[in-house]
Gaussian input, Z-matrix of N, CA and C with variables (Angstrom, degrees):
# hf/3-21g

backbone

0 1
 N
 C     1     B1
 C     2     B2     1     A1
 N     3     B3     2     A2     1     D1
 C     4     B4     3     A3     2     D2
 C     5     B5     4     A4     3     D3
 N     6     B6     5     A5     4     D4
 C     7     B7     6     A6     5     D5
 C     8     B8     7     A7     6     D6
 N     9     B9     8     A8     7     D7
 C    10    B10     9     A9     8     D8
 C    11    B11    10    A10     9     D9
 N    12    B12    11    A11    10    D10
 C    13    B13    12    A12    11    D11
 C    14    B14    13    A13    12    D12
 N    15    B15    14    A14    13    D13
 C    16    B16    15    A15    14    D14
 C    17    B17    16    A16    15    D15
 N    18    B18    17    A17    16    D16
 C    19    B19    18    A18    17    D17
 C    20    B20    19    A19    18    D18
 N    21    B21    20    A20    19    D19
 C    22    B22    21    A21    20    D20
 C    23    B23    22    A22    21    D21
 N    24    B24    23    A23    22    D22
 C    25    B25    24    A24    23    D23
 C    26    B26    25    A25    24    D24
 N    27    B27    26    A26    25    D25
 C    28    B28    27    A27    26    D26
 C    29    B29    28    A28    27    D27
 N    30    B30    29    A29    28    D28
 C    31    B31    30    A30    29    D29
 C    32    B32    31    A31    30    D30
 N    33    B33    32    A32    31    D31
 C    34    B34    33    A33    32    D32
 C    35    B35    34    A34    33    D33
 N    36    B36    35    A35    34    D34
 C    37    B37    36    A36    35    D35
 C    38    B38    37    A37    36    D36
 N    39    B39    38    A38    37    D37
 C    40    B40    39    A39    38    D38
 C    41    B41    40    A40    39    D39
 N    42    B42    41    A41    40    D40
 C    43    B43    42    A42    41    D41
 C    44    B44    43    A43    42    D42
 N    45    B45    44    A44    43    D43
 C    46    B46    45    A45    44    D44
 C    47    B47    46    A46    45    D45
 N    48    B48    47    A47    46    D46
 C    49    B49    48    A48    47    D47
 C    50    B50    49    A49    48    D48
 N    51    B51    50    A50    49    D49
 C    52    B52    51    A51    50    D50
 C    53    B53    52    A52    51    D51
 N    54    B54    53    A53    52    D52
 C    55    B55    54    A54    53    D53
 C    56    B56    55    A55    54    D54
 N    57    B57    56    A56    55    D55
 C    58    B58    57    A57    56    D56
 C    59    B59    58    A58    57    D57
 N    60    B60    59    A59    58    D58
 C    61    B61    60    A60    59    D59
 C    62    B62    61    A61    60    D60
 N    63    B63    62    A62    61    D61
 C    64    B64    63    A63    62    D62
 C    65    B65    64    A64    63    D63
 N    66    B66    65    A65    64    D64
 C    67    B67    66    A66    65    D65
 C    68    B68    67    A67    66    D66
 N    69    B69    68    A68    67    D67
 C    70    B70    69    A69    68    D68
 C    71    B71    70    A70    69    D69
 N    72    B72    71    A71    70    D70
 C    73    B73    72    A72    71    D71
 C    74    B74    73    A73    72    D72
 N    75    B75    74    A74    73    D73
 C    76    B76    75    A75    74    D74
 C    77    B77    76    A76    75    D75
 N    78    B78    77    A77    76    D76
 C    79    B79    78    A78    77    D77
 C    80    B80    79    A79    78    D78
 N    81    B81    80    A80    79    D79
 C    82    B82    81    A81    80    D80
 C    83    B83    82    A82    81    D81
 N    84    B84    83    A83    82    D82
 C    85    B85    84    A84    83    D83
 C    86    B86    85    A85    84    D84
 N    87    B87    86    A86    85    D85
 C    88    B88    87    A87    86    D86
 C    89    B89    88    A88    87    D87
 N    90    B90    89    A89    88    D88
 C    91    B91    90    A90    89    D89
 C    92    B92    91    A91    90    D90
 N    93    B93    92    A92    91    D91
 C    94    B94    93    A93    92    D92
 C    95    B95    94    A94    93    D93
 N    96    B96    95    A95    94    D94
 C    97    B97    96    A96    95    D95
 C    98    B98    97    A97    96    D96
 N    99    B99    98    A98    97    D97
 C   100   B100    99    A99    98    D98
 C   101   B101   100   A100    99    D99
 N   102   B102   101   A101   100   D100
 C   103   B103   102   A102   101   D101
 C   104   B104   103   A103   102   D102
 N   105   B105   104   A104   103   D103
 C   106   B106   105   A105   104   D104
 C   107   B107   106   A106   105   D105
 N   108   B108   107   A107   106   D106
 C   109   B109   108   A108   107   D107
 C   110   B110   109   A109   108   D108
 N   111   B111   110   A110   109   D109
 C   112   B112   111   A111   110   D110
 C   113   B113   112   A112   111   D111
 N   114   B114   113   A113   112   D112
 C   115   B115   114   A114   113   D113
 C   116   B116   115   A115   114   D114
 N   117   B117   116   A116   115   D115
 C   118   B118   117   A117   116   D116
 C   119   B119   118   A118   117   D117
 N   120   B120   119   A119   118   D118
 C   121   B121   120   A120   119   D119
 C   122   B122   121   A121   120   D120
 N   123   B123   122   A122   121   D121
 C   124   B124   123   A123   122   D122
 C   125   B125   124   A124   123   D123
 N   126   B126   125   A125   124   D124
 C   127   B127   126   A126   125   D125
 C   128   B128   127   A127   126   D126
 N   129   B129   128   A128   127   D127
 C   130   B130   129   A129   128   D128
 C   131   B131   130   A130   129   D129
 N   132   B132   131   A131   130   D130
 C   133   B133   132   A132   131   D131
 C   134   B134   133   A133   132   D132
 N   135   B135   134   A134   133   D133
 C   136   B136   135   A135   134   D134
 C   137   B137   136   A136   135   D135
 N   138   B138   137   A137   136   D136
 C   139   B139   138   A138   137   D137
 C   140   B140   139   A139   138   D138
 N   141   B141   140   A140   139   D139
 C   142   B142   141   A141   140   D140
 C   143   B143   142   A142   141   D141
 N   144   B144   143   A143   142   D142
 C   145   B145   144   A144   143   D143
 C   146   B146   145   A145   144   D144
 N   147   B147   146   A146   145   D145
 C   148   B148   147   A147   146   D146
 C   149   B149   148   A148   147   D147
 N   150   B150   149   A149   148   D148
 C   151   B151   150   A150   149   D149
 C   152   B152   151   A151   150   D150
 N   153   B153   152   A152   151   D151
 C   154   B154   153   A153   152   D152
 C   155   B155   154   A154   153   D153
 N   156   B156   155   A155   154   D154
 C   157   B157   156   A156   155   D155
 C   158   B158   157   A157   156   D156
 N   159   B159   158   A158   157   D157
 C   160   B160   159   A159   158   D158
 C   161   B161   160   A160   159   D159
 N   162   B162   161   A161   160   D160
 C   163   B163   162   A162   161   D161
 C   164   B164   163   A163   162   D162
 N   165   B165   164   A164   163   D163
 C   166   B166   165   A165   164   D164
 C   167   B167   166   A166   165   D165
 N   168   B168   167   A167   166   D166
 C   169   B169   168   A168   167   D167
 C   170   B170   169   A169   168   D168
 N   171   B171   170   A170   169   D169
 C   172   B172   171   A171   170   D170
 C   173   B173   172   A172   171   D171
 N   174   B174   173   A173   172   D172
 C   175   B175   174   A174   173   D173
 C   176   B176   175   A175   174   D174
 N   177   B177   176   A176   175   D175
 C   178   B178   177   A177   176   D176
 C   179   B179   178   A178   177   D177
 N   180   B180   179   A179   178   D178
 C   181   B181   180   A180   179   D179
 C   182   B182   181   A181   180   D180
 N   183   B183   182   A182   181   D181
 C   184   B184   183   A183   182   D182
 C   185   B185   184   A184   183   D183
 N   186   B186   185   A185   184   D184
 C   187   B187   186   A186   185   D185
 C   188   B188   187   A187   186   D186
 N   189   B189   188   A188   187   D187
 C   190   B190   189   A189   188   D188
 C   191   B191   190   A190   189   D189
 N   192   B192   191   A191   190   D190
 C   193   B193   192   A192   191   D191
 C   194   B194   193   A193   192   D192
 N   195   B195   194   A194   193   D193
 C   196   B196   195   A195   194   D194
 C   197   B197   196   A196   195   D195
 N   198   B198   197   A197   196   D196
 C   199   B199   198   A198   197   D197
 C   200   B200   199   A199   198   D198
 N   201   B201   200   A200   199   D199
 C   202   B202   201   A201   200   D200
 C   203   B203   202   A202   201   D201
 N   204   B204   203   A203   202   D202
 C   205   B205   204   A204   203   D203
 C   206   B206   205   A205   204   D204
 N   207   B207   206   A206   205   D205
 C   208   B208   207   A207   206   D206
 C   209   B209   208   A208   207   D207
 N   210   B210   209   A209   208   D208
 C   211   B211   210   A210   209   D209
 C   212   B212   211   A211   210   D210
 N   213   B213   212   A212   211   D211
 C   214   B214   213   A213   212   D212
 C   215   B215   214   A214   213   D213
 N   216   B216   215   A215   214   D214
 C   217   B217   216   A216   215   D215
 C   218   B218   217   A217   216   D216
 N   219   B219   218   A218   217   D217
 C   220   B220   219   A219   218   D218
 C   221   B221   220   A220   219   D219
 N   222   B222   221   A221   220   D220
 C   223   B223   222   A222   221   D221
 C   224   B224   223   A223   222   D222
 N   225   B225   224   A224   223   D223
 C   226   B226   225   A225   224   D224
 C   227   B227   226   A226   225   D225
 N   228   B228   227   A227   226   D226
 C   229   B229   228   A228   227   D227
 C   230   B230   229   A229   228   D228
 N   231   B231   230   A230   229   D229
 C   232   B232   231   A231   230   D230
 C   233   B233   232   A232   231   D231
 N   234   B234   233   A233   232   D232
 C   235   B235   234   A234   233   D233
 C   236   B236   235   A235   234   D234
 N   237   B237   236   A236   235   D235
 C   238   B238   237   A237   236   D236
 C   239   B239   238   A238   237   D237
 N   240   B240   239   A239   238   D238
 C   241   B241   240   A240   239   D239
 C   242   B242   241   A241   240   D240
 N   243   B243   242   A242   241   D241
 C   244   B244   243   A243   242   D242
 C   245   B245   244   A244   243   D243
 N   246   B246   245   A245   244   D244
 C   247   B247   246   A246   245   D245
 C   248   B248   247   A247   246   D246
 N   249   B249   248   A248   247   D247
 C   250   B250   249   A249   248   D248
 C   251   B251   250   A250   249   D249
 N   252   B252   251   A251   250   D250
 C   253   B253   252   A252   251   D251
 C   254   B254   253   A253   252   D252
 N   255   B255   254   A254   253   D253
 C   256   B256   255   A255   254   D254
 C   257   B257   256   A256   255   D255
 N   258   B258   257   A257   256   D256
 C   259   B259   258   A258   257   D257
 C   260   B260   259   A259   258   D258
 N   261   B261   260   A260   259   D259
 C   262   B262   261   A261   260   D260
 C   263   B263   262   A262   261   D261
 N   264   B264   263   A263   262   D262
 C   265   B265   264   A264   263   D263
 C   266   B266   265   A265   264   D264
 N   267   B267   266   A266   265   D265
 C   268   B268   267   A267   266   D266
 C   269   B269   268   A268   267   D267
 N   270   B270   269   A269   268   D268
 C   271   B271   270   A270   269   D269
 C   272   B272   271   A271   270   D270
 N   273   B273   272   A272   271   D271
 C   274   B274   273   A273   272   D272
 C   275   B275   274   A274   273   D273
 N   276   B276   275   A275   274   D274
 C   277   B277   276   A276   275   D275
 C   278   B278   277   A277   276   D276
 N   279   B279   278   A278   277   D277
 C   280   B280   279   A279   278   D278
 C   281   B281   280   A280   279   D279
 N   282   B282   281   A281   280   D280
 C   283   B283   282   A282   281   D281
 C   284   B284   283   A283   282   D282
 N   285   B285   284   A284   283   D283
 C   286   B286   285   A285   284   D284
 C   287   B287   286   A286   285   D285
 N   288   B288   287   A287   286   D286
 C   289   B289   288   A288   287   D287
 C   290   B290   289   A289   288   D288
 N   291   B291   290   A290   289   D289
 C   292   B292   291   A291   290   D290
 C   293   B293   292   A292   291   D291
 N   294   B294   293   A293   292   D292
 C   295   B295   294   A294   293   D293
 C   296   B296   295   A295   294   D294
 N   297   B297   296   A296   295   D295
 C   298   B298   297   A297   296   D296
 C   299   B299   298   A298   297   D297
 N   300   B300   299   A299   298   D298
 C   301   B301   300   A300   299   D299
 C   302   B302   301   A301   300   D300
 N   303   B303   302   A302   301   D301
 C   304   B304   303   A303   302   D302
 C   305   B305   304   A304   303   D303
 N   306   B306   305   A305   304   D304
 C   307   B307   306   A306   305   D305
 C   308   B308   307   A307   306   D306
 N   309   B309   308   A308   307   D307
 C   310   B310   309   A309   308   D308
 C   311   B311   310   A310   309   D309
 N   312   B312   311   A311   310   D310
 C   313   B313   312   A312   311   D311
 C   314   B314   313   A313   312   D312
 N   315   B315   314   A314   313   D313
 C   316   B316   315   A315   314   D314
 C   317   B317   316   A316   315   D315
 N   318   B318   317   A317   316   D316
 C   319   B319   318   A318   317   D317
 C   320   B320   319   A319   318   D318
 N   321   B321   320   A320   319   D319
 C   322   B322   321   A321   320   D320
 C   323   B323   322   A322   321   D321
 N   324   B324   323   A323   322   D322
 C   325   B325   324   A324   323   D323
 C   326   B326   325   A325   324   D324
 N   327   B327   326   A326   325   D325
 C   328   B328   327   A327   326   D326
 C   329   B329   328   A328   327   D327

   B1=1.4304
   B2=1.5175
   B3=1.3178
   B4=1.4469
   B5=1.5373
   B6=1.3298
   B7=1.4595
   B8=1.5167
   B9=1.3145
   B10=1.4507
   B11=1.5181
   B12=1.3261
   B13=1.4650
   B14=1.5268
   B15=1.3406
   B16=1.4670
   B17=1.5114
   B18=1.2900
   B19=1.4783
   B20=1.5236
   B21=1.3207
   B22=1.4382
   B23=1.5174
   B24=1.3504
   B25=1.4525
   B26=1.5201
   B27=1.3265
   B28=1.4794
   B29=1.5178
   B30=1.2932
   B31=1.4530
   B32=1.5332
   B33=1.3140
   B34=1.4892
   B35=1.5195
   B36=1.3261
   B37=1.4672
   B38=1.5447
   B39=1.3307
   B40=1.4691
   B41=1.5261
   B42=1.3223
   B43=1.4620
   B44=1.5186
   B45=1.3292
   B46=1.4587
   B47=1.5292
   B48=1.3018
   B49=1.4592
   B50=1.5329
   B51=1.3216
   B52=1.4433
   B53=1.5291
   B54=1.2769
   B55=1.4852
   B56=1.5349
   B57=1.3111
   B58=1.4493
   B59=1.5340
   B60=1.3402
   B61=1.4508
   B62=1.5457
   B63=1.2937
   B64=1.4432
   B65=1.5199
   B66=1.3095
   B67=1.4678
   B68=1.5224
   B69=1.3002
   B70=1.4606
   B71=1.5211
   B72=1.3286
   B73=1.4608
   B74=1.5308
   B75=1.3338
   B76=1.4473
   B77=1.5323
   B78=1.3286
   B79=1.4573
   B80=1.5271
   B81=1.3250
   B82=1.4621
   B83=1.5470
   B84=1.3416
   B85=1.4335
   B86=1.5306
   B87=1.3476
   B88=1.4691
   B89=1.5350
   B90=1.3164
   B91=1.4833
   B92=1.5067
   B93=1.3222
   B94=1.4836
   B95=1.5298
   B96=1.3302
   B97=1.4654
   B98=1.5446
   B99=1.2897
   B100=1.4683
   B101=1.5265
   B102=1.3349
   B103=1.4672
   B104=1.5292
   B105=1.3167
   B106=1.4787
   B107=1.5275
   B108=1.3050
   B109=1.4849
   B110=1.5230
   B111=1.3291
   B112=1.4491
   B113=1.5415
   B114=1.3333
   B115=1.4488
   B116=1.5213
   B117=1.3117
   B118=1.4462
   B119=1.5178
   B120=1.3370
   B121=1.4604
   B122=1.5445
   B123=1.3273
   B124=1.4797
   B125=1.5130
   B126=1.3349
   B127=1.4698
   B128=1.5183
   B129=1.3346
   B130=1.4338
   B131=1.5354
   B132=1.2860
   B133=1.4596
   B134=1.5194
   B135=1.3291
   B136=1.4461
   B137=1.5534
   B138=1.3311
   B139=1.4585
   B140=1.5201
   B141=1.3115
   B142=1.4574
   B143=1.5240
   B144=1.2976
   B145=1.4871
   B146=1.5170
   B147=1.3156
   B148=1.4340
   B149=1.5214
   B150=1.3305
   B151=1.4677
   B152=1.5389
   B153=1.3196
   B154=1.4765
   B155=1.5541
   B156=1.2942
   B157=1.4551
   B158=1.5348
   B159=1.3101
   B160=1.4644
   B161=1.5217
   B162=1.3238
   B163=1.4674
   B164=1.5320
   B165=1.3100
   B166=1.4924
   B167=1.4916
   B168=1.3359
   B169=1.4599
   B170=1.5321
   B171=1.2972
   B172=1.4524
   B173=1.5293
   B174=1.3196
   B175=1.4535
   B176=1.5157
   B177=1.3472
   B178=1.4551
   B179=1.5361
   B180=1.3322
   B181=1.4698
   B182=1.5000
   B183=1.3356
   B184=1.4466
   B185=1.5565
   B186=1.3207
   B187=1.4984
   B188=1.5385
   B189=1.3080
   B190=1.4843
   B191=1.5158
   B192=1.3199
   B193=1.4709
   B194=1.5139
   B195=1.3315
   B196=1.4530
   B197=1.5320
   B198=1.3078
   B199=1.4687
   B200=1.5297
   B201=1.3055
   B202=1.4601
   B203=1.5278
   B204=1.3303
   B205=1.4652
   B206=1.5274
   B207=1.3206
   B208=1.4522
   B209=1.5083
   B210=1.3113
   B211=1.4667
   B212=1.5266
   B213=1.3183
   B214=1.4688
   B215=1.4841
   B216=1.3511
   B217=1.4628
   B218=1.5403
   B219=1.2895
   B220=1.4728
   B221=1.5432
   B222=1.3583
   B223=1.4597
   B224=1.5240
   B225=1.3163
   B226=1.4687
   B227=1.5203
   B228=1.3208
   B229=1.4654
   B230=1.5054
   B231=1.3047
   B232=1.4682
   B233=1.5412
   B234=1.3019
   B235=1.4950
   B236=1.5057
   B237=1.3132
   B238=1.4671
   B239=1.5524
   B240=1.3278
   B241=1.4656
   B242=1.5326
   B243=1.3369
   B244=1.4829
   B245=1.5271
   B246=1.3149
   B247=1.4766
   B248=1.5161
   B249=1.3109
   B250=1.4629
   B251=1.5032
   B252=1.3414
   B253=1.4713
   B254=1.5113
   B255=1.3290
   B256=1.4868
   B257=1.5194
   B258=1.3083
   B259=1.4596
   B260=1.5205
   B261=1.3032
   B262=1.4671
   B263=1.5298
   B264=1.3319
   B265=1.4575
   B266=1.5317
   B267=1.3284
   B268=1.4585
   B269=1.5234
   B270=1.3264
   B271=1.4399
   B272=1.5509
   B273=1.2962
   B274=1.4572
   B275=1.5279
   B276=1.3162
   B277=1.4833
   B278=1.5302
   B279=1.3257
   B280=1.4639
   B281=1.5281
   B282=1.3371
   B283=1.4666
   B284=1.5129
   B285=1.3332
   B286=1.4603
   B287=1.5344
   B288=1.2825
   B289=1.4801
   B290=1.5229
   B291=1.3221
   B292=1.4513
   B293=1.5131
   B294=1.3262
   B295=1.4633
   B296=1.5231
   B297=1.3468
   B298=1.4807
   B299=1.5062
   B300=1.3355
   B301=1.4637
   B302=1.5257
   B303=1.3500
   B304=1.4620
   B305=1.5270
   B306=1.3037
   B307=1.4950
   B308=1.5102
   B309=1.3371
   B310=1.4644
   B311=1.5387
   B312=1.3386
   B313=1.4572
   B314=1.5566
   B315=1.3143
   B316=1.4797
   B317=1.5092
   B318=1.3107
   B319=1.4857
   B320=1.5121
   B321=1.3050
   B322=1.4725
   B323=1.5149
   B324=1.3307
   B325=1.4336
   B326=1.5143
   B327=1.3292
   B328=1.5035
   B329=1.5107
   A1=110.35
   A2=117.88
   A3=120.99
   A4=111.05
   A5=115.99
   A6=120.89
   A7=111.84
   A8=117.54
   A9=121.30
   A10=111.02
   A11=116.37
   A12=119.25
   A13=111.83
   A14=115.19
   A15=118.77
   A16=112.61
   A17=117.71
   A18=119.82
   A19=110.74
   A20=117.24
   A21=119.95
   A22=112.42
   A23=116.91
   A24=120.74
   A25=110.61
   A26=117.23
   A27=119.85
   A28=110.09
   A29=119.61
   A30=121.90
   A31=110.91
   A32=116.68
   A33=119.60
   A34=110.94
   A35=116.43
   A36=120.20
   A37=110.89
   A38=116.89
   A39=119.44
   A40=111.56
   A41=117.11
   A42=119.93
   A43=113.18
   A44=117.70
   A45=119.94
   A46=112.55
   A47=118.46
   A48=119.40
   A49=111.72
   A50=113.46
   A51=120.49
   A52=108.57
   A53=116.21
   A54=121.75
   A55=109.11
   A56=115.98
   A57=120.84
   A58=115.71
   A59=118.10
   A60=119.31
   A61=112.35
   A62=119.42
   A63=120.54
   A64=112.12
   A65=116.56
   A66=120.22
   A67=112.87
   A68=118.03
   A69=122.05
   A70=113.75
   A71=114.41
   A72=120.07
   A73=114.89
   A74=116.89
   A75=119.27
   A76=112.93
   A77=117.45
   A78=120.60
   A79=111.09
   A80=117.29
   A81=122.05
   A82=111.15
   A83=120.60
   A84=119.00
   A85=112.81
   A86=116.98
   A87=118.36
   A88=111.24
   A89=116.55
   A90=119.00
   A91=109.87
   A92=117.69
   A93=120.65
   A94=110.39
   A95=117.83
   A96=120.38
   A97=109.98
   A98=118.33
   A99=121.15
   A100=109.03
   A101=116.71
   A102=120.47
   A103=111.06
   A104=116.58
   A105=118.40
   A106=110.94
   A107=117.21
   A108=121.33
   A109=111.36
   A110=116.87
   A111=121.13
   A112=109.91
   A113=116.52
   A114=119.53
   A115=110.14
   A116=119.75
   A117=123.33
   A118=112.69
   A119=115.18
   A120=118.75
   A121=110.92
   A122=116.49
   A123=119.05
   A124=111.59
   A125=116.86
   A126=119.56
   A127=111.67
   A128=116.63
   A129=119.30
   A130=111.85
   A131=116.15
   A132=120.00
   A133=113.16
   A134=117.69
   A135=121.32
   A136=111.79
   A137=117.37
   A138=118.64
   A139=111.18
   A140=117.45
   A141=119.93
   A142=111.74
   A143=114.62
   A144=120.46
   A145=110.20
   A146=115.84
   A147=120.75
   A148=110.86
   A149=113.69
   A150=119.10
   A151=106.32
   A152=114.77
   A153=119.26
   A154=109.82
   A155=117.45
   A156=119.96
   A157=112.38
   A158=118.38
   A159=121.60
   A160=109.68
   A161=117.19
   A162=119.98
   A163=111.32
   A164=113.83
   A165=119.37
   A166=108.61
   A167=116.88
   A168=122.73
   A169=107.15
   A170=116.39
   A171=123.25
   A172=111.51
   A173=115.51
   A174=121.07
   A175=116.59
   A176=117.23
   A177=121.15
   A178=109.17
   A179=115.60
   A180=117.61
   A181=111.37
   A182=117.41
   A183=122.20
   A184=113.37
   A185=115.78
   A186=117.78
   A187=109.99
   A188=117.40
   A189=118.92
   A190=111.10
   A191=117.21
   A192=119.81
   A193=111.12
   A194=117.46
   A195=120.09
   A196=111.27
   A197=117.28
   A198=120.14
   A199=110.00
   A200=117.20
   A201=119.51
   A202=112.97
   A203=115.87
   A204=118.45
   A205=112.54
   A206=117.66
   A207=121.46
   A208=114.49
   A209=116.67
   A210=121.88
   A211=111.92
   A212=116.81
   A213=120.66
   A214=114.77
   A215=118.04
   A216=121.22
   A217=112.51
   A218=118.31
   A219=121.08
   A220=113.14
   A221=118.77
   A222=117.78
   A223=113.88
   A224=117.90
   A225=120.63
   A226=111.72
   A227=117.31
   A228=121.00
   A229=112.83
   A230=117.29
   A231=121.24
   A232=110.63
   A233=119.18
   A234=120.96
   A235=113.68
   A236=121.52
   A237=118.07
   A238=112.95
   A239=115.92
   A240=118.78
   A241=111.06
   A242=114.97
   A243=118.77
   A244=109.33
   A245=118.89
   A246=120.86
   A247=110.51
   A248=119.33
   A249=121.86
   A250=111.80
   A251=115.60
   A252=119.70
   A253=111.10
   A254=118.23
   A255=122.23
   A256=113.06
   A257=118.37
   A258=121.28
   A259=112.51
   A260=118.43
   A261=122.39
   A262=112.42
   A263=116.73
   A264=118.74
   A265=113.14
   A266=118.27
   A267=119.45
   A268=114.10
   A269=118.64
   A270=119.36
   A271=111.49
   A272=115.68
   A273=120.09
   A274=111.51
   A275=114.19
   A276=119.55
   A277=108.31
   A278=115.25
   A279=120.05
   A280=111.08
   A281=116.72
   A282=120.63
   A283=110.07
   A284=117.47
   A285=120.32
   A286=110.68
   A287=116.76
   A288=121.29
   A289=110.43
   A290=117.50
   A291=120.12
   A292=111.47
   A293=117.50
   A294=121.48
   A295=112.03
   A296=116.18
   A297=120.18
   A298=110.67
   A299=116.70
   A300=120.68
   A301=111.18
   A302=117.76
   A303=122.18
   A304=109.79
   A305=115.54
   A306=118.69
   A307=109.04
   A308=116.97
   A309=119.09
   A310=110.36
   A311=116.77
   A312=119.69
   A313=110.62
   A314=116.00
   A315=119.84
   A316=111.25
   A317=117.45
   A318=120.38
   A319=111.13
   A320=117.28
   A321=119.93
   A322=109.69
   A323=117.93
   A324=122.88
   A325=113.98
   A326=116.41
   A327=121.06
   A328=112.87
   D1=-50.45
   D2=-179.58
   D3=-72.89
   D4=-40.08
   D5=-179.54
   D6=-65.13
   D7=-43.71
   D8=179.83
   D9=-66.23
   D10=-41.85
   D11=178.13
   D12=-64.86
   D13=-39.94
   D14=178.56
   D15=-66.95
   D16=-39.50
   D17=177.34
   D18=-64.62
   D19=-41.54
   D20=177.66
   D21=-62.97
   D22=-42.23
   D23=177.61
   D24=-66.30
   D25=-42.39
   D26=179.97
   D27=-62.02
   D28=-38.18
   D29=177.69
   D30=-64.23
   D31=-40.73
   D32=177.15
   D33=-64.78
   D34=-41.55
   D35=-179.95
   D36=-65.86
   D37=-42.63
   D38=178.05
   D39=-62.89
   D40=-36.94
   D41=178.90
   D42=-71.35
   D43=-27.00
   D44=-174.83
   D45=-98.31
   D46=-18.68
   D47=-173.94
   D48=-83.04
   D49=151.39
   D50=176.31
   D51=-123.62
   D52=160.94
   D53=-178.28
   D54=-59.56
   D55=121.20
   D56=175.13
   D57=75.46
   D58=0.94
   D59=-174.12
   D60=-115.54
   D61=-22.42
   D62=-176.16
   D63=72.07
   D64=-156.23
   D65=-178.70
   D66=-110.62
   D67=-2.23
   D68=173.43
   D69=58.40
   D70=-130.27
   D71=-176.51
   D72=-71.77
   D73=-4.76
   D74=178.62
   D75=-76.12
   D76=-2.09
   D77=178.78
   D78=-58.68
   D79=-44.95
   D80=-177.37
   D81=-61.89
   D82=-53.97
   D83=179.91
   D84=-63.92
   D85=-33.06
   D86=179.27
   D87=-68.73
   D88=-40.65
   D89=176.54
   D90=-64.79
   D91=-40.78
   D92=177.13
   D93=-61.83
   D94=-43.44
   D95=179.42
   D96=-66.21
   D97=-36.11
   D98=177.63
   D99=-62.59
   D100=-44.02
   D101=178.02
   D102=-63.51
   D103=-41.96
   D104=178.52
   D105=-63.40
   D106=-40.15
   D107=178.63
   D108=-64.51
   D109=-44.63
   D110=179.27
   D111=-62.33
   D112=-46.18
   D113=-178.78
   D114=-67.19
   D115=-39.94
   D116=178.45
   D117=-60.56
   D118=-51.64
   D119=-179.20
   D120=-67.48
   D121=-36.77
   D122=177.33
   D123=-65.24
   D124=-42.62
   D125=178.53
   D126=-61.25
   D127=-38.34
   D128=179.51
   D129=-65.38
   D130=-31.34
   D131=177.89
   D132=-80.68
   D133=-31.76
   D134=-173.24
   D135=-88.70
   D136=-31.00
   D137=-178.66
   D138=-58.48
   D139=146.07
   D140=179.79
   D141=-69.19
   D142=157.68
   D143=179.17
   D144=-61.98
   D145=148.69
   D146=-179.51
   D147=-85.57
   D148=155.66
   D149=173.46
   D150=-128.28
   D151=-176.50
   D152=-177.63
   D153=-68.05
   D154=-22.86
   D155=-177.37
   D156=-101.50
   D157=3.83
   D158=-179.42
   D159=-65.94
   D160=144.84
   D161=176.86
   D162=-69.12
   D163=151.06
   D164=177.96
   D165=-100.95
   D166=144.50
   D167=173.79
   D168=-108.30
   D169=113.97
   D170=-178.36
   D171=52.29
   D172=39.66
   D173=175.67
   D174=84.15
   D175=5.88
   D176=-179.74
   D177=-128.65
   D178=156.65
   D179=169.75
   D180=-58.20
   D181=152.69
   D182=-172.33
   D183=-51.84
   D184=-50.41
   D185=-174.59
   D186=-68.13
   D187=-38.84
   D188=177.44
   D189=-65.95
   D190=-36.68
   D191=179.31
   D192=-67.52
   D193=-39.24
   D194=177.89
   D195=-62.20
   D196=-43.25
   D197=-179.80
   D198=-70.19
   D199=-48.53
   D200=-175.83
   D201=-66.53
   D202=-48.88
   D203=-176.16
   D204=-83.66
   D205=-42.36
   D206=-177.03
   D207=-75.28
   D208=-45.81
   D209=-177.04
   D210=-91.06
   D211=-31.65
   D212=-175.44
   D213=-93.13
   D214=-46.47
   D215=-172.41
   D216=-92.64
   D217=-41.66
   D218=-176.85
   D219=-53.48
   D220=-46.08
   D221=177.43
   D222=-61.84
   D223=-23.81
   D224=178.82
   D225=-67.27
   D226=-21.55
   D227=177.87
   D228=-95.75
   D229=-34.31
   D230=-174.20
   D231=-81.74
   D232=-50.26
   D233=-172.80
   D234=-64.91
   D235=-44.08
   D236=178.83
   D237=-62.09
   D238=-34.02
   D239=175.91
   D240=-66.15
   D241=-41.76
   D242=179.98
   D243=-64.58
   D244=-42.50
   D245=178.46
   D246=-65.89
   D247=-37.94
   D248=179.69
   D249=-64.75
   D250=-40.15
   D251=-179.61
   D252=-67.00
   D253=-35.70
   D254=-177.12
   D255=-98.97
   D256=9.86
   D257=-173.62
   D258=-58.88
   D259=-48.30
   D260=-176.04
   D261=-63.28
   D262=-36.59
   D263=-177.00
   D264=-86.17
   D265=-17.79
   D266=-174.41
   D267=-113.82
   D268=-1.66
   D269=179.26
   D270=-79.71
   D271=178.96
   D272=-178.42
   D273=-65.67
   D274=136.95
   D275=176.12
   D276=-81.63
   D277=173.03
   D278=178.11
   D279=-61.75
   D280=-35.65
   D281=178.95
   D282=-66.57
   D283=-40.58
   D284=178.97
   D285=-65.08
   D286=-41.51
   D287=178.33
   D288=-62.35
   D289=-42.07
   D290=179.25
   D291=-65.97
   D292=-37.56
   D293=175.42
   D294=-62.29
   D295=-40.44
   D296=177.52
   D297=-65.59
   D298=-42.15
   D299=179.52
   D300=-64.39
   D301=-36.95
   D302=179.31
   D303=-65.69
   D304=-40.80
   D305=179.50
   D306=-65.82
   D307=-39.44
   D308=179.24
   D309=-64.65
   D310=-45.47
   D311=178.89
   D312=-59.45
   D313=-39.12
   D314=179.97
   D315=-65.93
   D316=-37.61
   D317=-179.15
   D318=-75.69
   D319=-35.85
   D320=179.60
   D321=-70.52
   D322=-37.04
   D323=-179.37
   D324=-73.95
   D325=-22.81
   D326=-177.25
   D327=-77.79

């Protein structure tokens, strides 16, 4: 539960970080997502086993619903909004774009 949540968070951080800049304002949504992942995986472990008469949550057994909706679907709504809000401050600067163009010119010319 902790390992899986940490790996998922680390992947998000690696995808969002830039050299020398860190993740900036994305710390808050990433910490919130880490908490959601921990709670979701913990709930799936703690909830009692289902039986044939157990109630369904949104058409699924409780533990499956927690994993699918809480761990799988909820980040699909939160993270894109977080990236959209921080897009201007965390995207490539003009210097970064020029460095990418220089590398491209060097590779095409070689």
